[in-house]
N, C-alpha and C positions, 0 to 999 in steps of 0.2 A: 503494501500499499505505499502511496508516497505518504511522504511522512506528517505534511500540513495535514491529513487528512486522516492519521493513525493517531488514537487513542495511545496506544499502546507504544509508541513509538515516543512519542511527547512527552510519554511520563517516565519512560528508560531515559531520555535523552536529560530532563529535569533531576533524574534522583542520581544517575550521573555526574553531573555539575554540582549540586547540593548534597554530598554523600553524608555527611553529617548530620544533615539537617533530619534525612530522608531515616538515616540508622536510628537515629534517639530518639527522632520523632516516631518510629513506630514502636522503638522498646516505652516509649511514653504513654505511647495507646492503649499497648496492650495491659501494661501494669495499672492505669487508671481505671480501664473496663474491667478486668478483675476486680479491683479493689471497691469499685461500685456495687459491682454483682456480689459480691461476699457480704457487703451491707447490708444490699437488701435483700439477699437470702434468696431463693428458688420456691415457686408457688408449685405445689404438683396437683396431679387430677385426684379433685374426690370420687366417689363412686358415682355419684351422680352426675359427673361431667362424661364420664365412660359412656352412658346411657345412651339407647336411641330410641326411638317408638315406642309402644302403650309402656315397656318395660323403664325407658327414661323416663316419659312423664310419672310415673309412680313414685322413682327417687324423689322424684324435682316435687313431686307434693310433700315426699313426709320432709326434706330437706327444708323445703319451704316454711312450714307447718313447726317446725324444729325437730322431729319428731324421728332423725335419724337413725336407722336401725343398731342398736349396738351389734357387733361381732358374735352371731351367735356358734357355741361348738357342740361338740358329740362327745360323750366317752363311753368309749366302745370296751364293754368287761365281758368276756367267752368263758367259760370252762368246758373242755373235752369231758370233763367226770362230775362233776355238779351242775343242778338245775338251778333256776335261777331264786326258787323256793328255798333253798338249801343254807341252812343257819351259814355255812362258810361263803358263800356268795351274796348272801343279803349283808354281813358283817363286813366284806370288799367293798360292797356300793354302801356303807353307812360308812366309811373309813373314807374312800374316796369324796364323797360328797363333803365330810369336816376338814379334808386337808383343800378343796377346794377354798371354802367359807373362811379357813386358816389363811388364805393368800390375801384379803382384801382387796383384790382384786376383780372378784365375779359377782352376778347379782341374776337371780331368778334361775335357780338351783332346783330343777326337776328331776326327782328319780324318778324308777321305771317302775313304782306301785302308784303311781300319781299321771303318769302318760302313758300306759298299759305298753311301755318300748320292750318289749318284753317278745322273740324269736319266737319262730314259731314249733321249733326244736326244746325251749325253754331250757337253752344253755346259752343264753348270751341276751344281755339287756346292754340300755343307753341312756347315759345320764344324760341332761340338756342343761347347758346356761349360757350365760353374755357375759363379754367380756364390759367391764365400765370402761368410761370415756367413750372421746371420738373412734368411732372402729375404723376410721381411714390411720389410725396410726395403733391401733391394739396390737397389730404384730409386732411392735417395737416393743409391745408391754406381755406380753403374751408367754415372756421365759418362764418368771418366778411359776406359772401354774404349771406351764410342762415340769418340769423339775420337780412341784406336789403329786401328778399324777405318777413321775417314772418312780418316787419315792415308795408310793404307796404300791406297784405295780411289784416293787423288790421286795413289800413284807408280804407278800401274799402270791405263794408260791401254787395253790392250788389254782389262780384265775391268771387272765389276761387282760392288760390294762392298753388301751391305744388311743390317741386322740386324734380327732381331724374337723376341720371348719375353717370358718373364714380368717379369724386370725394365725393358726395355726398352718393353714393351706397359705395363707402369703408370704409367712417366714418362712414357709419351707422352701417357696421361690423366691424370694429374695437372698436368702442364703446360697441357695444355688447360683442367681446370676451375679451376686455380689463375689463369691468368690472364683468364679468363672470368667467375669469381665475386669479383675484384676489381674488374673492368671493373662487372660489375653490381652491387657493394653501391654504387657512386661515382654512378651511374646512377639507381639507386631513390633515392635519400635529396632530390637536387633536382628530380626531377618528383614525388616526394610534396608537397616544399615548393611547389613551382609551384601544385599544386593544392589545397592550403590557403589560398594568396593568394589565386588566384578565387575559393575559397570567403568565407572572410574580410574581405578587402581592408584585411587591418592586420597587419602583420610579426608583432606581438607573439603573435596569436593563433594564427598559422600555424605559429611558430618553438614553442610550449608542446609540441604536439602530438608531432613532431619531438625534442625535447628530452627529452621522457619514451617513446616510444618506442627511443629508441636507448641512454637509459641500464637501461632494462627488459631492452634484449637483451646489453647489459655484464654487467649481473648475473647472465641465465641463461647466459652465457657460462663465467663463472667456477662456477656448480651444476652446472652440465654436466662439467664437469672432476672435482668430487668426486666425482657421483654415477657416473663412467666408470667408476671404479676397481671397484664393483658391477656395472653393466651397461656394457661395452664399447659403443664406439659406431665409426662409419663416420667416414674422416677427414673430409668434406666436410659433415659435420654440422654445425659450426658455420654455415657460410654459408647454409646452407640456415634454419637456424634464425633467424638473425638476416635474412633478408628475408621471413619467417614473421613473424617476430616486427616487425618494421615496421610488417607491412603489418595487424595486429589491432591493436597499439600505438596506431597512428595512428586506427585508426578507434575505436577506444574512448574516447578524447579527444575527435575528432568528435565521438559522439553527446552524451557529456556535454555540450562547450561550445555545442553550436549549440542543445541545448534549454536554458540558462542562456540561452541571449541571445535566446531567443524571449521568454521569460517579461518580460526588462527589455524587449522593445519590446512587450510587452503592457501595460506600465504599473507592474510591482511591482517592491518594492526591491530592491535585492542581496542581502543575507538570503535575503528570502522565497526569488527566481528560484532561489537556490543550491541553498536545501532542498529545492523542487521537484524541480531539475536530478538532486538525488541520490536521493529520492525515485524519480523515472521511469527517466530514463536509464540511473541511477547502477546502478536496480534489473535492469535490459534487460540493461547489459554484465557484470553478476553470471550470470545466469542463461546468457548468450550463453557465457561464460568457462568455466563449469561443464561446458555441451553440448559445447565446441572437447573439453576436458578429458575429457570422457566417450569421444565418438568416436573418437582418439588412443589411447584408453586398449583400445580392441577390438584394435588391434595386436600387443595382447600374446598374442592368441590365434593369431596366424599360425603360432607355433612356429620362427620365424626372427630370428635376434636382433638383425638388422640393422633390421630392422622396430622391436624393442623399443627400440634407441638413438634411432630417430626420434621414436618416440613420449615418451618420455621427456623430449627434448629441446623438443619443440613443446609439452609439460606444463607444463615447466619455465615456457618466455618466455612463455606462455597467463597462468598462476597470478599471474606477477610483473608480467606488463601489466596485468590485472584489480587487481591491489593497489596499484599505483601510480593506474591512474584513479580511484579508490573513497577514495584520502589523500593523496596528496599532489598528485592536480590541483586537488582542492576546498581545498587549502590556499591553492595559489599561486593560487587562482580569490580566495580572500577576498584575500590579498593584492595584489591587484591594483585588485580592483573595477573600474571603468569602463575603469582604465587598459588590460585586457585588449586595447581598441582601436586601442590608440597603432600610432604608423608605421602611418597610415593609406596606401592606395594608390591614388595618381590613379585615378580613373575604375571601381576596382573599390572603394574605401574609404568610398561615400556608405551611409547606415545608412537601414534601409528605416525611413519612417516608423511611427510603435507606432501600432496602431488604437487600443490601450485596452478593446476592445469586449471581450476575452477571450472571445468568442462559437466556438461549434464553426465557424461558418461565414465569416468576416472576409472571405473571399477569393474570386472567381470561380473556379471549377473549370477548371482546360485541358478542352480539347478532348479531348481520350484518355478523360478521367476522366468527361466525361458522357456520352459513348457508352457507357463501362461500366457507367453508371449506368440508362443507358436500352436498354439489350439486352445484359443480363449474360452471357444462353444464347449469342448468337453470337460474342464476344470469347469467351467460355470454350473455345465449338468450335475457333475458330481459333489460339489459343493452344497448344489440348493439338495440335491437329494437325500444327502449324508445329513443335513440340518432339516429337512422335512423328516426323516425316519427318526432323529430323535426327539423334534416334536409331537411326533404320533401319538405316545402316551397321553398326551395334554387333551384328547381329543376326550377321555373316560376323565377327567379329573373332579376331585370330589372333596367340597370344601366344608370346613366346619372350625367352630370355634372351640378350640380344643380347652378340655378344662385339666384339673391339677394333676389327673392320674394319668394325663396322657402327655402332660409336658413336662414331667417327672420322670427319669427313669423307673423301670417297674419296680426296683427293689427298694427306692426311697421308701422310708417307714410311711410318711404320709400317706403314700400311694398306694402301702399295702394294707395301710390301716383303712382307709375307702373303702379299697375295694373288695374289704370282709362287711362293711355296713353295707354295702348295697348290695351282699348276696342275703345276709341275714333280716336288712330293712330296706328292702325296695323303696328307692324314691326319698329315702328319709338322710341322705347325706345332701342332699340340692331339694328342699321340699322348693314347691310353687309358695308365691303371697296374692294374696289378691289384695290390695289397698282399695280400701271404701272409705270416697269421701263425700260425704253425706249431709244437707242442711238439718237436718236433727239424728245421729250417729242413734240417741237413745227413746227415740218414739218406738209405739207398739209396732206399727208398720216394717221400720227398720230389723227391728228386733224377729219380726216374723218374716221376716225375707234368709236371714243369715240363718235363721232355724234349719229354713226351708233350701236354703243353699247345702248345708250342712248334710240331711237328710239326703237330698238327692245325690251330692255327690260321693256319698259311702255307697247309695244303692247303685250308681253308673260301674262300679268294678273298675274307675279309672282312677281313683286314688286309694291314700292309706284310709284307714278309720279314725288315725289321729289328729283329726284338724282342730288346731289352736289358734281360739279366738284372741286377741288383744284390741280393747277398746279404749279410745283417747277422747275422751267424754267431751272434754274444753275444746279440743281441736276438730271436734267431728268425724273423729277418722278412726276407722275400724282396720286391725291387720290379720288377717284370716291365711295361716300358713297350712297348705296342703299338700302333703307329701304325696309323688306323683308313682302311679304306676311304672315299673321299668327297671332301669339301673340309674335312670334321671338324665340320660343321653344317648339312648336308644331308640329304634325306631316307635317302639310301645310310651313311652314317655312325650313324646314328640307327639305322637296320637290323642295323647291323655292332655297334654299342653291343649291342643286344637279343641277339644269338647269342653275345657275347662273354659276359654275365650270364644269360644262361639258358640257353645252350647248354656252350661251352666251357669257361667256369671251374667249373661244377655237376662234367660230364665226365671231368676232369683232376684238378687241385691241391686242388679241391671234396670228393673223394673221399676225398681221406687223413684218416685219422680225428685229430678233436682241432684242426683244421683251421680255420681262418675266412681265407676269401677274397674280397675286395671291391674292387670297380672304382671307380675315380675317373679325375680329369679334366675340364678343361675342358666338354666334351660330354656326362660325367657328371655331373657339377654342375647345369648347364642342365635335364637331366631332372630330376633330383631337387630341383632346386629350383621347377622348374614344378609338378611333382605335390605337393608341400606346398603352393604357395600353393591350387589346386583342393581342397588338402582344406581349407584353412583358410576357404574363400570363406563357407560356411554359418556356421560357430560366429563369425567377426568380423562380417558382416553381419546376422545375428540379433542379434548381443549390442547394435551400434547401433544399431540400429533400435528394438530393444524397451528400450531404457535412452531413447533418443532419445525414445520414444513415453511414457513415465514424467515426465520432465523435463518435457513440453511441456504432461501432462496434470497435473502440481504446481502450473507456475506460473499456467495460466490456470484451471482446476477446468473442463478442459471436453474429454470428449472427442471431440469431433467434430474440435474444431481441433486437438487432437493428433496425429488417421487424416490429417488433411488437412495438417497440416504434414511428414508425413513422406511421403504420397504426390507436394504439390508437388518434396519436395527428389530423388523418385526420378526425377524428370521430366528435372529439371536433371542431374542425375548421367548417364544415360542419354542427356540429348544431347550432354553433353562425348565420350560413350563413341564415339557416332557419329560428333562431331569431329575427334577422334583417328585413328580407324580409317579416315574418309575421308583426311584428309590424309597418316598415314604407313605406312598399310599402304597404299592406293592409289594415293597420291601424287596427289589431288586437290589443285589448287591450293597443293602443296609451297614450290614455287619462291616463292611468298608469303611464308614463312619461313624462306629460306635452307636448304631441302633437298631430300628427293627421297622417293619411298614406296620403304619397305626392307621389303614386303612383311610388317610385322609390328610389334605395339607391345611395346614392354617387358613383362615376366612381371607385374613388380612392380606396371606402373603403375594396373590395374584396380582392387586392395585397395587402394594407398595415395591414388588419386584420390577413391576413395568415401568416406573416413574423412575425410581433410581437408574434401572441399565439404562433406560430412554437418554436419558442426563448423562452417565456417565461414559456410554460408549462413542458419545460425540467426542470422547476429549481425541481419542484415536481418529475418530475419521477426519474430523478439522484439522487435525496437525497431518496427516496421509493427502488428503484433498488440497489442504493450504499448497501442498511442496509440487504438485502436479500442477495447478494451476498456476504456480509461480513460474515454472519451466516453460508453459505453454502459451502464457503469454508475454516470454522474454524471446521466441521466437521458435521451440521446440513443436514435432510433428505433436499429435497426439498418442502415439505409441510411446515415441521417446521421453514425453513429459511424464509417462503413467509409468516406464522405466525406472526413471530417475526418480520421482515419487517414491517409489516403491523401495528402490533400494536406497536412498538418503536415508527413509524415518523408517525400515526394518530393525536395526537395530535398540535407537529409542522407544520403538511401538513396544519392541517385545521385550527390555528391561520395564518401561512402565506396567504393562499389563503381570509382568510377573509380580510387581509390587502390590498390584492391586488385587490379583489373581489370593498371594499371601496372606495379605492383610484379612482378606474375605473369608478366606479358608481357616480363622481364625475363630471365626463364627462358629464352625463348623465343627469344632471342638469342645464348643460346651455342650453342658447337660443338656439347656432346657432345648426342646422338641419346636419350638417356634425359632429359635436363633440358627438352630443347627440348620433348618430348612432354609432359610434365610443367604448361612453361609454358603452350603454346597449350590443354591441356586447363582447367588450370584458372580462365585468363583468361576464356575463352571459358565455363566453365559460371557463374563468376561475374557476368561482362556479363548472362548471361541470367539470371538470378538475382536481379540489382538491377534490372533493367528490366522483363523481359516478366512475369519471375513475378510479383514485388510490385508492380507498376502496373497488372496486366493480369487475370491469371489469381486471384491471390490475390483480388483487390474481388469479381471476377465470382463464383467459388465461394461467399464469403462471403455472396454479394449471393441467390444462390439456395438455398441452405442455411437463410436467412432465422435467425427464430428458435430454428431446429434449434443454431446454433453457441454457442447458450447452453446448453442443454440438458444436465444433469449430475445424476447420483444426489444423493440429498440429502444425503449424509452428505460434498460436493463441494462442493454449495452452502453448508453451513453453517462451512466452513473458508473460504470466499473471505471476504479479509480485506476493508477498506474503500478506498474511491478515493482516492490523494490530493489534496491541496489543489490544484488548479486551474483553468482558466477554467470558466465557467459554462457550460454548452451550451444552445445556441441552441432545442434541442428541445425541446418545453412540458414533460413528466411522464414519468414511469413507466408513470399509466395510458392516456396518449394512445400510447406506445410500442406497450401491449399491445395497444391496438384498433388503430394500423395493420398486424399483422403481421408488419411488420418492421422 
């Protein structure tokens, strides 16, 4: 791009001329934002914030009335020898109840003799209680209760005690995620550094991208804390943002540094090399960053607050990473000069001999590239066939909101207890809850309606018999706890929920004038969540595809390139969907990533993976196509320009892809099923995108299209800026290019 019309070039030039201002300004900005964020504190999502549909409206009714339901818990007591009426069993129940109340952290303790929660074989029973205080922070306070139950369990050898509920389930998830993300963060850094050392062969050049990426993440965390007061975020957003920020931050710096070193090796002086890197790679970084931000903005159309938080976090870290790579990076490169190659690693630090030719084709093509150039149609067909084969399992993809029993490993104590409760008390681990908001909750008509509901529910066979009713007279609200048939998430439970929502509630409490009756609970939340995701697919996909097309059109002034960019990315996304379905739904090769097929893909995964991949894959696409366009604009034929673009970017794209794959693969090592799915899906897609798509499919398609790649309306051709300063193309002239037809 001409310097006067290239923001990246202007910023790079300013930074090189004002080095201290750029570097110290960056450090001050990061420290200031982090300090302000730490002082303000981060606001996390409440239970009501996660909800949508009728279950979300029910949560809002309770929250607005100040009746946030306390975290409910179950104590599971079982003995293979004793029955529930045996003295030893009743003694264990009594001691457990005393231990719970002694903690001072529980309320509404209900024993089996009052709730009738005794298994059919009379060898198991349930104690119910609620954790005092805010349910959103109950997981942080429940440990003393867990300790008390474990102590009681140790004192009674003839029975086995286990615990499961809202607080203990969330604590198990938080503990697993906390340990995993700490390990992931510490793993991602040395892995990225190792790849950069191999790429640059010098310690300083390798450390520079890491330092900038980490400081960008630190600044983004501070900014996220500030913006969370407007849009609250999920508690694990920081960890996800760090890994995403590390991946894109390192890649952006890598693109910039490799282009500058390439120009130096071509014989250019340091200042000129830096200017060219700013005008070319810097511009590509800017376009890539904008594309990621625009793609992530599509999540605001999802209608889910948790997605909005993820979108804001990703946008913030990408914006800061782009800002750092376009300002402080050129300043540091100008300061260091050729000392950026200091700390050379033996056997890796040998600098390539500069050719000085500056030609489009200074090196021999690889065997793969020669094959693609010779037979583009064959390679295009083979590549598309392979990607479609990978994508095929996605045609049968089944999604669901995974519960604790599927999110955590099957040997996790919380999962084991949950499954035991489901077996002996179907529907008890996650009962539905009918929230009734009436004009007068104590009216005779409402009391009759509630009694009628209980009778019809039990008679339907779709619910358990232990329907608990809690009336809040002051707020004119009643809560009806209804155990569903089935295990709480299977087809039987879903049928029971449908009966509850479409028949039982409307025909009883829903008939009372001025009454709002809504069903909530884990299954209701899952169903509503999935329904909202399905509704949001069309608007989100349309937005991302449409805006990406416009960005590519603006960047390359070519409708053909913009359209092929989208089609190639869709192939990558489809392949990722297929691999996730094969591994996590069907269990094909699941043992390779330390899991097993669970019969479904997490419900938020398809939408999230689509948005993330569509943004991130543009890093490589913009970088490669920019080099092709540069060569073409300087007079090379389409064929020579493609060969030059692929050849000159192969190393950096492979290196950048390896870094991103390594970082995302870290997600695949986590115990949590949803993040394992996310890691595998992203890692596979980026690997395919940085290798097969960019090295085979992209050049094949562009070769087949020939001069059609550059066809554009007159207003786009006129607005095309001049090519940046760079190597003189080996191909002869523009007339010769036209004569060649390619």
